[in-house]
C-alpha positions in Angstrom: 112.3 104.7 90.1 109.2 106.7 87.9 107.3 103.3 87.5 107.4 102.4 91.3 104.0 103.6 92.9 105.1 104.4 96.3 108.2 106.2 95.2 105.7 108.7 93.1 104.1 109.3 96.2 107.2 110.2 98.1 108.0 112.7 95.3 104.5 113.9 95.5 103.6 113.2 92.2 100.1 111.0 93.6 98.4 112.1 95.9 98.1 110.2 99.5 96.5 111.0 103.0 100.0 111.3 104.9 99.6 111.1 108.6 103.7 111.4 109.2 107.5 112.2 107.5 110.2 113.0 108.4 114.0 112.6 106.8 113.8 109.1 106.1 110.5 108.2 106.0 106.5 108.8 105.0 103.6 107.5 106.1 100.4 107.3 104.8 96.5 105.9 105.1 96.1 102.5 102.9 93.8 103.2 100.3 92.3 99.3 100.9 92.4 99.3 104.6 91.7 96.2 106.5 91.4 97.2 109.7 90.4 100.7 111.2 93.6 101.8 111.3 96.3 100.9 108.6 98.9 102.8 107.8 102.0 102.2 105.5 105.5 103.4 106.5 107.6 103.8 103.4 111.3 104.7 103.2 111.6 107.8 100.7 114.7 105.7 99.2 113.6 102.8 96.8 114.3 99.7 98.5 112.2 96.7 96.4 111.7 94.6 99.5 113.8 92.8 102.6 115.6 90.6 100.4 117.0 93.9 99.0 118.4 95.3 102.4 122.0 95.3 103.2 124.2 96.4 106.0 124.2 99.9 104.9 120.1 100.1 105.3 120.3 99.3 109.1 119.8 102.8 110.0 117.2 103.2 107.4 115.3 100.1 108.4 115.4 101.5 112.2 114.1 104.7 111.1 111.2 102.7 109.5 110.5 101.2 112.8 110.8 104.2 115.0 108.3 105.5 112.3 105.9 103.2 112.7 105.8 102.8 116.7 105.2 106.9 116.8 102.7 106.7 113.6 101.0 104.1 116.4 101.1 106.5 118.9 99.2 109.5 116.6 96.7 107.2 115.5 95.8 106.6 119.2 96.7 102.5 119.0 100.1 102.9 120.9 98.8 101.7 124.1 96.2 99.4 122.9 98.3 97.3 120.8 98.6 97.3 116.9 100.5 94.7 114.5 103.5 95.8 111.9 103.6 93.6 109.1 106.1 93.4 106.4 105.2 91.3 103.2 107.8 90.3 101.1 107.5 88.6 97.6 104.9 87.0 95.8 104.0 84.4 98.4 103.7 86.7 100.9 101.4 88.8 98.5 103.8 92.0 98.6 101.7 94.1 95.9 104.3 97.0 95.6 107.9 95.9 95.2 108.9 99.0 97.7 109.9 98.0 100.8 106.8 99.4 103.6 105.5 98.5 107.0 101.6 98.0 107.4 100.8 99.5 110.9 97.5 97.8 111.9 95.3 98.5 114.7 92.0 99.7 116.1 90.6 96.5 116.8 91.4 93.3 118.4 93.6 91.4 115.7 93.4 87.8 115.6 95.9 84.7 114.9 97.1 83.3 112.8 97.1 86.0 110.0 96.1 84.3 106.9 
């Protein structure tokens, strides 16, 4: 997926401020943060979005979730609270067609979101 922005980050073709990585995921700071802590957790394997997940992706989704919680701890927001957001599709404003979780925190968050 050479045209996918996040695939290019995973492959090291585009620089990113990486905060965590393992064999399944890579986590990096959002270039347009919406809150003090705004990190994206991206699976290394390309999956366009939630609608493209299959039963074979159960372990991958678990890895993404565990990585998001680990990133929150690394960023110092694990105890105070954080939000994990997945935008899926045009109406949800998914801007990059590669599954990713936004880890948001660092200040009190309001509800409803948008």
